[in-house]
N, C-alpha and C positions, 0 to 999 in steps of 0.2 A: 355450459359453463360459460361464464362472462368472464372475459379475461381482464376487463376494467377493474370488476369490481377483486380478483384475486391481486390486481396491482395495488389498489386501493387498502386491502388489510394488511398487505405487506407494508405500503408508506404509512400505514397508522402506526403498528407494531415501532415502525424506526422512531418514526417523528414523536409520538406521543407517550411509547413504552421503552423509550431507549434502547430496543435492542440492534443489534448488528445487523446491516443489510445481508451479507452473506448469507449469516446462519439462518433467517428469516427465509432467505430466496431457497437456500437448500433443502428446509424443509417444506416449503411451498410447491415448489417446480415439482418434488418428486412424485405429488399428485396430478401432475399436467402431462399426459402422452405423448402428444405432438409435439416435436422439435421445433418448428417455427411458431406453436405459441408459446413455449417457453421461453424461445429469443425475443417474442416480441411482449411479453412480461417483464422480462430482464429489462430491455431497452427502458420501457415506462419507467421502470423503478430507478433504475440508473439516471436517467435524464431527469426525473424530475425531482432527485434529489441534488442533482448537481446543479441545478437551478431554483432548489427551493427558496432562497432569500427573494429572488425575483418575482417567481410565482406568488408567493406569499404578500409581497407587496399587491400584486395587480389584484388579487383576490381582494384583499380588503379595501379596495378604491370601491368594488363592485356589490360590496355587501352594505349593509346598513350597519350592523354588529356583527362581530365575531360569532362564528359557528361555535356551537357548544358541541356538536356529533363531530366528533375526530374523523369518522369513517368517511361523514358526507365533505369535510374538509379535504380529506386525501383524492375525493372522485372529484371536487372541484381542480383541485391541482392539478391531476392527471389531465383532467379535461383540457385547462389553458396550455399543459405542457405538448399535446397533440396539436392544438392548432398554431402554436407558435412555432415549435420545434420539428415538429413529425410528418413525413409524407402522408401522413393519412387525410381522405378527402374530409372535407369541414362536416358535412352533413354525417358522416358515419363517426366521427369523432364526437359530436353532439349525442346523435342517440342512441350510441351504446353507451357513452358515460350516463346518459339520463336514465337507461332502461338498467343499468348497474345497481339502482337504486330502488329497483323493483318493490322490495320490501318495507320501503319507507316513502309511501306516497306522496307525503309532505315535501318531500326532498326532490320529487321529480322536478316539480314545477320550478323549484327554487334553482336546481343546476342548469334548467333550459335557460331560466332567466341569465343566471350570470354569464352562461357560454356565448348566449347569444349576444347580451349586451357587449361582452368582450369584443366579437367582432365586429360590431359596430363601431366601438368606442377605440378600437385597436392602436389605432396612429397619437392619440391624445394619452392614452394610459402608457405606450412606450414612450413618450418626451417624458412625462413625468416619472418613470422610471428610471430613465437616464440622467434625471438630476440628483437621483436619491443615492448617498453614498453605498449604502447596504446594498440595493436594489441593482443599481447600475455594475456591480461586479460578481452579485451574489454570494457574497461571502458575510459572516458575522462580522458588526462593525471590530469586536475586540481584536480580532484574526487581521484585519485589514491595519491595523493601527498597529500592532505587532511586526508585521512584515514590512509595513512603512518605515519604522524604525531600522530593522536591521539591514534592510536591503531598498533604502529610498528610491536609487538610480535603476531598479528592476523591479520594484513592485507591481507596477503594470502589466510587464510580461508574466511574471509569476502568477498574478491573479487569473488571466487570460488562460495560459496555458492548464491552470486547475480547473478551467471549465471546458477543456478540450478532453476527446476522447483517447485514451492512451493507445501507443501502437501494441502489437502483441508480439513479443519478443521470445524467440527460442536460444537456448543454448545446446549447442553441438558437443555431444561425449567426443573429444577430440582423439581418445583412446581408442574409439571404434570407428569414425571416418572425420575426415577434412570438413571443415566448414564449407571449402567450395565444392566439394563432392556433395554435400547435402542439399545445398543450394540446387545443385544440380538435378536432384532427385526432386525437390519441389517443384522446379520449372516442368519436369516429366509429367507430373501431375497435376499442373493449371496452376500451382501457387506461386504468385510472385513475390519475389523477395530479395533484401539488399544485405550484405554483411556492414556492421558497425564499424565505423572508423574511429569508434573509441575502445573496442573488446571483440580480438580475433575470434573468441566463440561464439559471439551473438549476431542472430540472424532477425531482422526487422521485417515483418510480415508486411506487405502492402494493405491487406483486410486481414482481419480476426477469421480464425476458422475452427472447427471443433477438433480437438486433439485426436480423435478417431479418424480425422482423413490426412493428419501428419504422416508421411512413410516412415515405418518401423517406430511408431511411439512406444509402443508396449513392449519393443525389442531394446528400448533404452538408447536408440540413438540421439534423442534430442528430449529435452524439459524446457518447460514454460517458465522464462525468468528474465526480467528486467535487464538492460544492459548494466544498470549502473549496480545492481546487486551482483552480475557476475563479477564484477572487478573485485570481490572480498576476497576470493581464492588466490588469485594471483599475489595480491597484495601480501598475503600472509606467506608468501614464499616459504612453502614447505619442504623438508628435505626426507630423502629414505631415511628410516626408524625414527623419525620424531613423535613425541606424544605429542597429540592435538587436542585442546579443548574447545568445544565450540557451544558458547553459551547462549540461552534464550532464544534455541536453534529452531524451533518450529517455523514453518513447515517443512522446513530441511534442505532447501534450495542449495543455501551456502555449504552445508554438510556434504551433500551427494558432489557438489562440484569439487570442495577440496579430495574428496576420494578420488574423483575422477583424475585431477590431474597430478594428484601422488598418490600413487596403488599401492607405494611401499612404507607407510605408516609405520609404525609400532604399534599404534592404537590411536583411534579416534573415539573419543568421549561427547557425547552430545546430551545435553540439560536443558529442561524446559521445565517450569512451574506447572505446566496444565498437561495433565495425563493423558487429556482427550487430544490435545493437539500434537503430542507426541506421539500418537499412532500415525499421523500423516507422515513423520520422518521415516516410521518402520516402512510405511507403503511405498514412499519413494525410495529407501533402499532397495527393497525386496523388487521393484520393476527393474531400477538398475544393476540388480545384482550386485550391490556394493554391501559391506559390513560396516556398522560401528556401533558402539555399545549405548544404548539410548537409557538415558536415566531421568526421573521424576524428580525435578529438586529446585529449592529455591537458590538462586544466585547469590541472595544475603548470606545464606548460611551454607558454607561449603563445609563445615565439618560434621553436615549432617549425611555428605553423600560421598566426598572424594575420599581416595583411597591413601592419600599421603605422598605420593609421588608426585612430584613437579613436573610441569609441562614445558615442552620446547616454543609452543606456539598457543596463544590463546587468543579467540575471535571471540569478542563481545559484543555481539548484536541487541545494544543497548534496547530496553522498551523507551518507548518516546511517543511525541504526540503525534507522530505519522504525518506532519505537515509537508514532507515531499512527494508524498504520495496520495494527495486527495484527489487528483483525477482518476486515480483507479478505485478510490474510495471513497467518493460522494459523500456517502454519509458522515464522514469525520465533521463536515462544517455544519451538522445538525448535531451531533453527538458531543463534540469534544468542549469543554469549559475552557474559560481561560485559568482557572485554579487549579487545572490538570497541569499546565504546564511547570508549575513549580513543585507539585507533588513527584511528577517523573524526573525531575532535576535532582531532587533530594534519594529518590531510589537509584537513580545512575550513580551519583554518588557512592550511594552504598554498596553495590556492585562491585564498582571500580576499587575500592578499598578492600573489599572482603576477599575478592580473588586474585590482589595483585601477589600476595603469599604465595600461590598457586604456582607462579610462574618462575620457570629456571632462570637462575643467574646468566645474563646473556642471551636470553629468549626476549620474545616480542609478543607484545599484545595490541591487537588490532581492536581499535575502538570503532564502532559503525552504527548510524542513526540514519532512518530514512526522513530524519527531519530537515528544514532548511533553518531552524531557527539558532541564533547564536548562543542564548543562555543553554542551550542541550550540547553544542556541538564545542567551537572554539573556547567558548568562557570554561566549560565544563572540565577540558583538558586543562587549560591555564591555571585553575585552580588545582587541579590533582598534581601538576606537576611541581607546584608550589609547595605543596605539602606531603611530596613523596621524594627522600633523598636519593632513592636509586633509582629514579625514573627519569629519562630522557628521550627526547624524541628524535625520530630518523625522517628525513624530508621523504617525499612522496614526489620521484620525478615522473610526470605524466601530461600528455596533453591535452588533457580532461581536467575542468575542476577549476576553482578560483583560489588561487594560494592564500591562506590567512595566516594569521600570528600563531596558529597551530592547526595542523593539519589542512586537507582540502575540501572545498564545499564545491559539491555540484547544484546546481539551480534547478528545477524542475524546467524540464524542456529542452538542456544544454545537449547537443547532440541528439537530440529524441529522447533522453534519459530522465526517469525519476527523481526527483531531488534526494541525494543523501550526501551524508559526511563522512571522511575518512582520517585516521589519525593513526600512526603508527607510534607505538611507545617500547622503547627500549629497557630492559633489567640490566644494572650495572654487574660484574662480575664480581664484585666485593660484597654481595647483597647476603645476609644472613636470612635463615628461613625462620618468621614467626607465624604463626595462626591464631587468631583469638577463638573461643569459642570451643 
C-alpha cells in the first residue's frame, strides 16, 4: 500500500468532490492496519489542506497549464507539502510520491519534474508566494476580506493561528476526579499537561496522544473537548430540577458536560437534525454513564418534536460557518463558500425565533457559535433583541473573551482556545406562551 496514494485519494475527494475531511478519513483509515501509517496519512491530509492555497499557488508556478487529473494534482500537492513542511527525507518524499502514480505512467515524469524543480527554485517560488495575498496566508481571498473587515487589528494573528496545529484538550469529569488529580495521573504515565487558566475542567496536553493512552478514558474520567467549548456548560448555570434543551447537540460534548456538572436535572433533551450524528451523542452518554433523551429533529420546527413543556435552560449551539475552528478543520478553507454565510445567518435567525417560545419565563437561552464573524454573532443577537420584546441580555463576567456590544467573543488562539462566541439571553417573567406551527 502506497500511503501517499491513499492520502491523495482523500485530498481529491475533499477538493474536487466537496466531501468532509473527517468523513473521508474515517472511511479510508479503516482499511489501514498500522497506527503509524494512519498517523502519517492523517498528518499529510490535514497539513496539505491547511496549506492548500499556498501549495496550489506554488504548483501553478511549476506547471505550464493546470492539471486536468485531480488525483495527480493531489499527489503533486502532497509532494510539495512534504518537501516544505514535513520532516521527511527529500529523496523519499519525491520517490514515494512519484511511485504513487504507478498506474499513470505519464504522470510519473511530470510529478518528478515538478518536485525536482521546486527543490531547485524553492527560494524564488516562496518569495513570490509571500507577495500574494491568498498564498501568503493560505486562506481564500473572501475569507481574508471578511476577517479583515471584522477584526482589522487582530486579522494577522487570526490567520496565523488558523494555520497552526491545535492543542489536544481534555475535559475532566469533576464528579469523578479533580483536575489536579488527573494531571497527576497523566504525569505518572509520562504525558505532560497543564490546567487551562480559562476553564478549571480543561487540561491542555503538551502533545496529542491516542485516547487509548489516557488513564481511564473508557471509564469516563475525561473527554476530548476544546477549552472554549467547555465554557458552555458553566455559563448555562443549571440547577437541580431544571429541564434543559440542548439544540444542534451532536456530537454531544456539551450535552455530557452539562450532565457532569449538574447530575440532578429533571430532564435533558438533546436534539439534532442528523440521525447519524445523533448516534455519537448516544455513544458519549454510554461511555460516561449518563442519561439524556436524544431526539432527531429540526430546530426550526419544534412543533414536530416538542412535548409542550417549557425549559428552564436552552443551549443553542447554532449552525455556523465554523470560522473559529479552522485550525481543527482546515478543510473549511476549501469547502466553505462566501454565500454560505448569509444562508447560515438566516438559519440561525429561524432557529432563535422558533425555539424562544420553548423557554420558560425567567429562563435563559445560551447562544453559542464556533464562529468569529460578527454577522453570525453579535449582529445576530442585536437583531434578535430588537425584534423580541421579552428578551434581554445577561452579562458574562469572565477573564476570557472580548467584550462586545452583545455577548463575548473568543478569537482563535486566545488562551490557546478555539474561536467561540457566547451570549446569554434572559426571558422576562411576564412572557406568554405562543408557538407557531
